[in-house]
N, CA, C and O of each residue as an XYZ file, in Angstrom:
584
protein
N       2.459    -35.015     13.210
C       3.400    -34.377     12.310
C       3.461    -32.887     12.615
O       2.438    -32.204     12.618
N       4.641    -32.399     12.866
C       4.828    -30.993     13.214
C       4.834    -30.127     11.960
O       5.460    -30.471     10.958
N       4.133    -29.005     12.027
C       4.122    -28.098     10.892
C       5.423    -27.298     10.859
O       6.065    -27.078     11.886
N       5.785    -26.877      9.672
C       7.011    -26.108      9.505
C       6.864    -24.743     10.155
O       5.815    -24.106     10.062
N       7.913    -24.309     10.804
C       7.941    -22.996     11.427
C       9.202    -22.265     10.987
O      10.221    -22.886     10.685
N       9.119    -20.950     10.954
C      10.239    -20.121     10.536
C      10.579    -19.124     11.630
O       9.700    -18.637     12.342
N      11.864    -18.829     11.755
C      12.290    -17.776     12.678
C      11.989    -16.427     12.032
O      11.702    -16.346     10.838
N      12.058    -15.382     12.833
C      11.809    -14.044     12.305
C      12.844    -13.688     11.244
O      12.515    -13.034     10.254
N      14.091    -14.111     11.441
C      15.133    -13.845     10.450
C      14.881    -14.567      9.140
O      15.108    -14.011      8.065
N      14.410    -15.812      9.224
C      14.102    -16.574      8.015
C      12.954    -15.929      7.237
O      13.011    -15.834      6.011
N      11.922    -15.491      7.940
C      10.789    -14.838      7.272
C      11.244    -13.525      6.642
O      10.873    -13.216      5.510
N      12.038    -12.763      7.367
C      12.528    -11.484      6.838
C      13.324    -11.706      5.555
O      13.130    -10.996      4.567
N      14.212    -12.683      5.572
C      15.030    -12.965      4.390
C      14.162    -13.438      3.235
O      14.319    -12.974      2.106
N      13.255    -14.354      3.512
C      12.388    -14.915      2.466
C      11.486    -13.856      1.842
O      11.213    -13.890      0.642
N      11.029    -12.921      2.661
C      10.074    -11.909      2.183
C      10.739    -10.621      1.699
O      10.082     -9.781      1.085
N      12.024    -10.461      1.967
C      12.709     -9.245      1.541
C      12.330     -8.023      2.354
O      12.278     -6.910      1.833
N      12.064     -8.237      3.637
C      11.752     -7.132      4.539
C      12.683     -7.210      5.742
O      13.341     -8.228      5.959
N      12.736     -6.156      6.507
C      13.569     -6.157      7.708
C      12.850     -6.860      8.850
O      11.625     -6.987      8.852
N      13.621     -7.305      9.802
C      13.046     -7.910     11.010
C      12.152     -6.893     11.714
O      11.085     -7.239     12.219
N      12.594     -5.636     11.744
C      11.779     -4.605     12.405
C      10.445     -4.403     11.687
O       9.444     -4.087     12.330
N      10.418     -4.580     10.374
C       9.141     -4.480      9.650
C       8.204     -5.590     10.091
O       7.009     -5.360     10.275
N       8.740     -6.795     10.263
C       7.900     -7.904     10.733
C       7.371     -7.636     12.136
O       6.209     -7.917     12.428
N       8.217     -7.098     13.002
C       7.763     -6.748     14.349
C       6.656     -5.694     14.277
O       5.674     -5.760     15.016
N       6.825     -4.731     13.386
C       5.814     -3.684     13.216
C       4.503     -4.286     12.714
O       3.438     -3.985     13.252
N       4.573     -5.138     11.683
C       3.367     -5.787     11.166
C       2.682     -6.590     12.268
O       1.455     -6.603     12.363
N       3.466     -7.248     13.088
C       2.900     -8.023     14.191
C       2.209     -7.101     15.194
O       1.121     -7.411     15.679
N       2.838     -5.974     15.502
C       2.244     -5.038     16.468
C       0.933     -4.449     15.958
O       0.069     -4.065     16.746
N       0.791     -4.382     14.638
C      -0.439     -3.860     14.037
C      -1.483     -4.954     13.800
O      -2.579     -4.677     13.313
N      -1.137     -6.199     14.146
C      -2.079     -7.293     13.975
C      -2.185     -7.808     12.550
O      -3.121     -8.539     12.229
N      -1.244     -7.442     11.690
C      -1.270     -7.893     10.298
C      -0.755     -9.323     10.155
O      -1.185    -10.063      9.270
N       0.164     -9.700     11.031
C       0.686    -11.068     11.050
C       0.705    -11.528     12.506
O       0.650    -10.716     13.429
N       0.783    -12.838     12.690
C       0.839    -13.398     14.047
C       1.931    -14.448     14.104
O       2.319    -15.022     13.086
N       2.411    -14.686     15.287
C       3.440    -15.713     15.481
C       3.175    -16.435     16.785
O       2.401    -15.994     17.634
N       3.849    -17.558     16.906
C       3.858    -18.285     18.160
C       5.226    -18.118     18.792
O       6.062    -17.360     18.299
N       5.445    -18.816     19.866
C       6.732    -18.773     20.560
C       7.200    -20.202     20.815
O       6.394    -21.094     21.079
N       8.500    -20.405     20.733
C       9.042    -21.721     21.059
C       9.371    -21.771     22.542
O       9.077    -20.827     23.275
N       9.980    -22.864     22.990
C      10.317    -23.030     24.395
C      11.266    -21.976     24.920
O      11.257    -21.673     26.113
N      12.090    -21.408     24.045
C      13.027    -20.346     24.426
C      12.432    -18.965     24.261
O      13.158    -17.973     24.329
N      11.126    -18.874     24.045
C      10.380    -17.620     23.878
C      10.791    -16.854     22.619
O      10.658    -15.631     22.559
N      11.290    -17.578     21.616
C      11.637    -16.947     20.337
C      10.427    -17.026     19.413
O       9.678    -18.003     19.435
N      10.246    -15.988     18.603
C       9.137    -15.966     17.655
C       9.285    -17.103     16.652
O      10.386    -17.394     16.183
N       8.171    -17.737     16.331
C       8.114    -18.759     15.294
C       6.877    -18.490     14.452
O       5.763    -18.373     14.961
N       7.108    -18.396     13.150
C       6.045    -18.068     12.209
C       5.672    -19.292     11.382
O       6.532    -20.084     10.997
N       4.398    -19.429     11.121
C       3.925    -20.491     10.235
C       4.058    -20.014      8.787
O       4.188    -18.814      8.544
N       4.029    -20.928      7.837
C       4.222    -20.554      6.429
C       3.211    -19.532      5.896
O       3.512    -18.805      4.949
N       2.016    -19.470      6.496
C       1.011    -18.517      6.004
C       1.469    -17.072      6.132
O       0.973    -16.202      5.416
N       2.412    -16.802      7.035
C       2.905    -15.432      7.224
C       3.619    -14.941      5.971
O       3.562    -13.756      5.644
N       4.289    -15.848      5.272
C       4.979    -15.454      4.045
C       3.977    -14.939      3.028
O       4.239    -13.940      2.357
N       2.842    -15.595      2.901
C       1.791    -15.139      1.984
C       1.219    -13.806      2.432
O       1.004    -12.912      1.613
N       0.971    -13.670      3.722
C       0.426    -12.404      4.235
C       1.381    -11.245      3.967
O       0.944    -10.168      3.562
N       2.672    -11.452      4.188
C       3.647    -10.384      3.936
C       3.684    -10.059      2.443
O       3.819     -8.895      2.065
N       3.564    -11.075      1.599
C       3.525    -10.825      0.151
C       2.319     -9.967     -0.207
O       2.429     -9.057     -1.028
N       1.168    -10.249      0.400
C      -0.038     -9.445      0.150
C       0.172     -8.023      0.653
O      -0.206     -7.064     -0.019
N       0.773     -7.883      1.831
C       1.044     -6.545      2.381
C       1.929     -5.753      1.427
O       1.638     -4.597      1.120
N       3.009     -6.372      0.959
C       3.933     -5.673      0.058
C       3.265     -5.312     -1.267
O       3.464     -4.211     -1.780
N       2.474     -6.231     -1.823
C       1.785     -5.941     -3.085
C       0.797     -4.796     -2.896
O       0.712     -3.899     -3.735
N       0.058     -4.825     -1.804
C      -0.911     -3.761     -1.537
C      -0.217     -2.419     -1.343
O      -0.696     -1.398     -1.838
N       0.903     -2.408     -0.631
C       1.630     -1.161     -0.427
C       2.150     -0.603     -1.753
O       2.155      0.611     -1.956
N       2.584     -1.481     -2.650
C       3.046     -1.012     -3.960
C       1.911     -0.377     -4.746
O       2.150      0.476     -5.601
N       0.680     -0.781     -4.466
C      -0.481     -0.180     -5.122
C      -0.912      1.108     -4.434
O      -1.827      1.787     -4.901
N      -0.260      1.445     -3.329
C      -0.613      2.664     -2.614
C      -1.656      2.460     -1.539
O      -2.206      3.431     -1.019
N      -1.939      1.214     -1.197
C      -2.901      0.918     -0.140
C      -2.197      1.127      1.198
O      -1.087      0.634      1.402
N      -2.834      1.848      2.099
C      -2.219      2.137      3.396
C      -2.263      0.913      4.301
O      -3.063     -0.001      4.096
N      -1.398      0.912      5.296
C      -1.408     -0.194      6.259
C      -2.730     -0.268      7.004
O      -3.187     -1.360      7.342
N      -3.351      0.874      7.266
C      -4.655      0.869      7.935
C      -5.703      0.170      7.069
O      -6.540     -0.576      7.577
N      -5.651      0.417      5.757
C      -6.593     -0.244      4.845
C      -6.301     -1.738      4.734
O      -7.220     -2.550      4.634
N      -5.025     -2.093      4.752
C      -4.644     -3.508      4.720
C      -5.128     -4.185      6.000
O      -5.674     -5.288      5.966
N      -4.922     -3.514      7.113
C      -5.365     -4.046      8.400
C      -6.880     -4.273      8.403
O      -7.358     -5.295      8.895
N      -7.615     -3.335      7.862
C      -9.073     -3.471      7.788
C      -9.456     -4.662      6.905
O     -10.348     -5.435      7.253
N      -8.789     -4.805      5.777
C      -9.075     -5.915      4.874
C      -8.722     -7.255      5.518
O      -9.461     -8.229      5.375
N      -7.599     -7.304      6.223
C      -7.172     -8.543      6.881
C      -8.073     -8.920      8.047
O      -8.109    -10.085      8.445
N      -8.795     -7.963      8.596
C      -9.613     -8.237      9.782
C     -10.705     -9.271      9.521
O     -11.214     -9.883     10.460
N     -11.064     -9.469      8.264
C     -12.103    -10.452      7.943
C     -11.519    -11.843      7.680
O     -12.267    -12.804      7.498
N     -10.203    -11.954      7.658
C      -9.555    -13.243      7.411
C      -9.298    -13.966      8.732
O      -9.109    -13.330      9.769
N      -9.291    -15.295      8.687
C      -8.861    -16.032      9.877
C      -7.415    -15.669     10.207
O      -6.614    -15.424      9.305
N      -7.083    -15.634     11.480
C      -5.756    -15.175     11.923
C      -4.612    -16.084     11.487
O      -3.523    -15.592     11.193
N      -4.829    -17.382     11.439
C      -3.715    -18.302     11.243
C      -3.851    -19.138      9.972
O      -3.698    -20.359      9.998
N      -4.137    -18.470      8.876
C      -4.136    -19.172      7.598
C      -3.791    -18.187      6.501
O      -4.082    -16.995      6.598
N      -3.174    -18.696      5.470
C      -2.782    -17.852      4.351
C      -4.009    -17.450      3.552
O      -4.924    -18.254      3.376
N      -4.041    -16.216      3.068
C      -5.121    -15.834      2.152
C      -5.043    -16.719      0.914
O      -3.978    -16.860      0.313
N      -6.158    -17.307      0.537
C      -6.176    -18.126     -0.671
C      -6.653    -17.278     -1.851
O      -6.861    -16.073     -1.711
N      -6.823    -17.909     -3.005
C      -7.200    -17.174     -4.218
C      -8.522    -16.439     -4.032
O      -8.659    -15.292     -4.457
N      -9.477    -17.081     -3.413
C     -10.787    -16.449     -3.173
C     -10.642    -15.236     -2.244
O     -11.244    -14.189     -2.479
N      -9.838    -15.393     -1.189
C      -9.599    -14.281     -0.266
C      -8.932    -13.105     -0.982
O      -9.328    -11.953     -0.804
N      -7.903    -13.412     -1.803
C      -7.194    -12.357     -2.518
C      -8.130    -11.635     -3.477
O      -8.056    -10.413     -3.609
N      -9.009    -12.372     -4.147
C      -9.961    -11.733     -5.053
C     -10.899    -10.806     -4.296
O     -11.223     -9.720     -4.776
N     -11.335    -11.229     -3.116
C     -12.199    -10.367     -2.306
C     -11.448     -9.125     -1.841
O     -11.987     -8.019     -1.882
N     -10.200     -9.306     -1.397
C      -9.403     -8.159     -0.961
C      -9.134     -7.206     -2.115
O      -9.313     -5.994     -1.991
N      -8.701     -7.768     -3.241
C      -8.312     -6.918     -4.365
C      -9.510     -6.239     -5.011
O      -9.379     -5.125     -5.518
N     -10.673     -6.878     -5.007
C     -11.839     -6.227     -5.609
C     -12.229     -4.986     -4.805
O     -12.716     -4.004     -5.365
N     -12.013     -5.036     -3.501
C     -12.277     -3.863     -2.678
C     -11.328     -2.724     -2.983
O     -11.675     -1.556     -2.808
N     -10.134     -3.059     -3.438
C      -9.126     -2.039     -3.747
C      -9.142     -1.635     -5.216
O      -8.487     -0.660     -5.585
N      -9.861     -2.347     -6.051
C      -9.834     -2.107     -7.502
C     -10.281     -0.687     -7.852
O      -9.592      0.009     -8.598
N     -11.411     -0.257     -7.329
C     -11.920      1.077     -7.648
C     -10.972      2.157     -7.153
O     -10.714      3.136     -7.853
N     -10.465      1.979     -5.964
C      -9.518      2.947     -5.404
C      -8.274      3.048     -6.279
O      -7.786      4.148     -6.541
N      -7.767      1.926     -6.724
C      -6.586      1.922     -7.577
C      -6.893      2.560     -8.931
O      -6.067      3.306     -9.457
N      -8.054      2.281     -9.497
C      -8.444      2.884    -10.780
C      -8.510      4.404    -10.670
O      -8.056      5.117    -11.565
N      -9.076      4.896     -9.570
C      -9.149      6.341     -9.363
C      -7.758      6.939     -9.217
O      -7.491      8.021     -9.740
N      -6.875      6.251     -8.517
C      -5.506      6.725     -8.341
C      -4.781      6.776     -9.682
O      -4.046      7.726     -9.954
N      -4.983      5.763    -10.521
C      -4.354      5.728    -11.846
C      -4.844      6.892    -12.694
O      -4.046      7.563    -13.349
N      -6.153      7.136    -12.686
C      -6.708      8.258    -13.457
C      -6.114      9.585    -12.992
O      -5.760     10.433    -13.811
N      -6.007      9.761    -11.674
C      -5.444     10.993    -11.139
C      -3.985     11.147    -11.552
O      -3.565     12.227    -11.969
N      -3.221     10.079    -11.437
C      -1.807     10.145    -11.813
C      -1.634     10.414    -13.303
O      -0.686     11.090    -13.701
N      -2.531      9.896    -14.124
C      -2.468     10.177    -15.558
C      -2.746     11.657    -15.822
O      -2.075     12.277    -16.647
N      -3.733     12.224    -15.126
C      -4.009     13.660    -15.281
C      -2.814     14.480    -14.826
O      -2.436     15.455    -15.476
N      -2.221     14.082    -13.708
C      -1.046     14.785    -13.202
C       0.102     14.688    -14.203
O       0.745     15.690    -14.516
N       0.356     13.484    -14.701
C       1.421     13.288    -15.684
C       1.183     14.146    -16.920
O       2.099     14.817    -17.397
N      -0.028     14.127    -17.435
C      -0.338     14.889    -18.645
C      -0.239     16.393    -18.419
O       0.192     17.128    -19.307
N      -0.634     16.849    -17.246
C      -0.543     18.284    -16.942
C       0.904     18.716    -16.796
O       1.286     19.775    -17.295
N       1.704     17.921    -16.128
C       3.101     18.291    -15.936
C       3.874     18.242    -17.236
O       4.740     19.084    -17.473
N       3.579     17.285    -18.069
C       4.264     17.184    -19.353
C       3.964     18.406    -20.204
O       4.862     18.950    -20.845
N       2.709     18.843    -20.218
C       2.339     20.016    -20.995
C       3.040     21.257    -20.510
O       3.471     22.087    -21.311
N       3.156     21.391    -19.219
C       3.789     22.567    -18.643
C       5.290     22.552    -18.909
O       5.842     23.538    -19.397
N       5.935     21.472    -18.600
C       7.377     21.383    -18.785
C       7.722     21.346    -20.272
O       8.757     21.865    -20.691
N       6.848     20.729    -21.062
C       7.106     20.555    -22.479
C       7.141     21.837    -23.282
O       7.717     21.848    -24.369
N       6.549     22.925    -22.796
C       6.521     24.163    -23.576
C       7.899     24.807    -23.650
O       8.209     25.518    -24.607
N       8.716     24.559    -22.647
C      10.088     25.065    -22.670
C      10.248     26.498    -22.226
O      11.377     26.976    -22.118
N       9.162     27.204    -21.965
C       9.301     28.622    -21.611
C       9.725     28.826    -20.160
O      10.369     29.823    -19.833
N       9.373     27.905    -19.312
C       9.690     27.966    -17.891
C       9.140     29.204    -17.192
O       9.538     29.507    -16.067
N       8.226     29.925    -17.851
C       7.654     31.113    -17.231
C       6.541     30.763    -16.265
O       6.192     31.562    -15.395
N       5.990     29.589    -16.413
C       4.884     29.112    -15.601
C       3.587     29.881    -15.841
O       2.579     29.576    -15.203
N       3.577     30.862    -16.736
C       2.353     31.627    -16.969
C       1.294     30.813    -17.707
O       0.113     31.154    -17.644
N       1.678     29.763    -18.395
C       0.708     28.945    -19.114
C       0.563     27.550    -18.519
O      -0.077     26.678    -19.106
N       1.149     27.352    -17.372
C       1.103     26.042    -16.713
C      -0.325     25.770    -16.232
O      -0.955     26.659    -15.659
N      -0.848     24.554    -16.454
C      -2.217     24.262    -16.037
C      -2.413     24.238    -14.528
O      -3.549     24.259    -14.056
N      -1.336     24.193    -13.770
C      -1.490     24.229    -12.318
C      -1.058     25.572    -11.725
O      -1.001     25.728    -10.505
N      -0.756     26.532    -12.589
C      -0.363     27.865    -12.140
C      -1.558     28.549    -11.493
O      -2.673     28.469    -12.009
N      -1.339     29.209    -10.387
C      -2.432     29.805     -9.617
C      -2.004     31.178     -9.107
O      -1.756     31.342     -7.913
N      -1.913     32.176    -10.010
C      -1.450     33.495     -9.569
C      -2.398     34.111     -8.545
O      -3.617     33.999     -8.667
N      -1.832     34.751     -7.551
C      -2.574     35.441     -6.499
C      -3.567     34.530     -5.784
O      -4.527     35.012     -5.184
N      -3.351     33.249     -5.842
C      -4.181     32.257     -5.153
C      -5.664     32.425     -5.469
O      -6.518     32.296     -4.592
N      -5.957     32.718     -6.747
C      -7.350     32.949     -7.147
C      -8.217     31.700     -7.038
O      -9.444     31.795     -7.060
N      -7.593     30.535     -6.922
C      -8.364     29.293     -6.832
C      -8.702     28.903     -5.395
O      -9.363     27.887     -5.177
N      -8.265     29.681     -4.419
C      -8.501     29.347     -3.015
C      -9.978     29.084     -2.697
O     -10.272     28.160     -1.937
N     -10.921     29.865     -3.252
C     -12.334     29.597     -2.929
C     -12.831     28.226     -3.405
O     -13.854     27.734     -2.929
N     -12.104     27.616     -4.342
C     -12.527     26.315     -4.861
C     -12.103     25.159     -3.956
O     -12.536     24.025     -4.159
N     -11.270     25.432     -2.970
C     -10.870     24.391     -2.028
C      -9.380     24.251     -1.905
O      -8.629     24.902     -2.632
N      -8.936     23.399     -0.982
C      -7.503     23.216     -0.751
C      -6.903     22.269     -1.782
O      -7.612     21.510     -2.442
N      -5.600     22.331     -1.903
C      -4.885     21.401     -2.754
C      -4.913     21.774     -4.206
O      -5.316     22.883     -4.559
N      -4.483     20.850     -5.071
C      -4.402     21.100     -6.521
C      -5.770     20.974     -7.181
O      -6.065     19.959     -7.814
N      -6.596     21.989     -7.038
C      -7.993     21.907     -7.487
C      -8.112     21.720     -9.008
O      -9.067     21.104     -9.479
N      -7.158     22.244     -9.769
C      -7.226     22.065    -11.224
C      -7.008     20.595    -11.571
O      -7.728     20.033    -12.396
N      -6.022     19.982    -10.943
C      -5.745     18.577    -11.221
C      -6.850     17.661    -10.690
O      -7.099     16.591    -11.245
N      -7.498     18.085     -9.629
C      -8.542     17.247     -9.037
C      -9.828     17.249     -9.848
O     -10.689     16.392     -9.648
N      -9.967     18.208    -10.766
C     -11.150     18.222    -11.617
C     -11.055     17.064    -12.606
O     -10.046     16.901    -13.292
N     -12.097     16.280    -12.668
C     -12.075     15.107    -13.571
C     -12.498     15.498    -14.964
O     -12.541     14.652    -15.857
């Protein structure tokens, strides 16, 4: 019995991504395909699950390099199952929690600044006159303080 195979166009349509995105994912080793007699790409159904995991992870802010690292422990030609997804997501849970906390601090700081209505920026929590915060490090050091 022959297993179902999908063309690159069918996978792209089913997953809501471009064909070039699938080629890119393949070049990065995130997905794999076979070839038919005419040398056309043919994907097994597990690729649809892998692309869904890639898209979900990207929506969480996980980089492709991190996804690639997580996928490296999975067998190449099978869909991640519930146990695999739990292992992948638990590794990303702390990172996502930290990102949420940071975004909440950013949201709260920006709301306070914009909410005053003065637009002078003299009372903004991220205001840094004369770059006096430079010795504390690069970037938004006030927002980075937990």
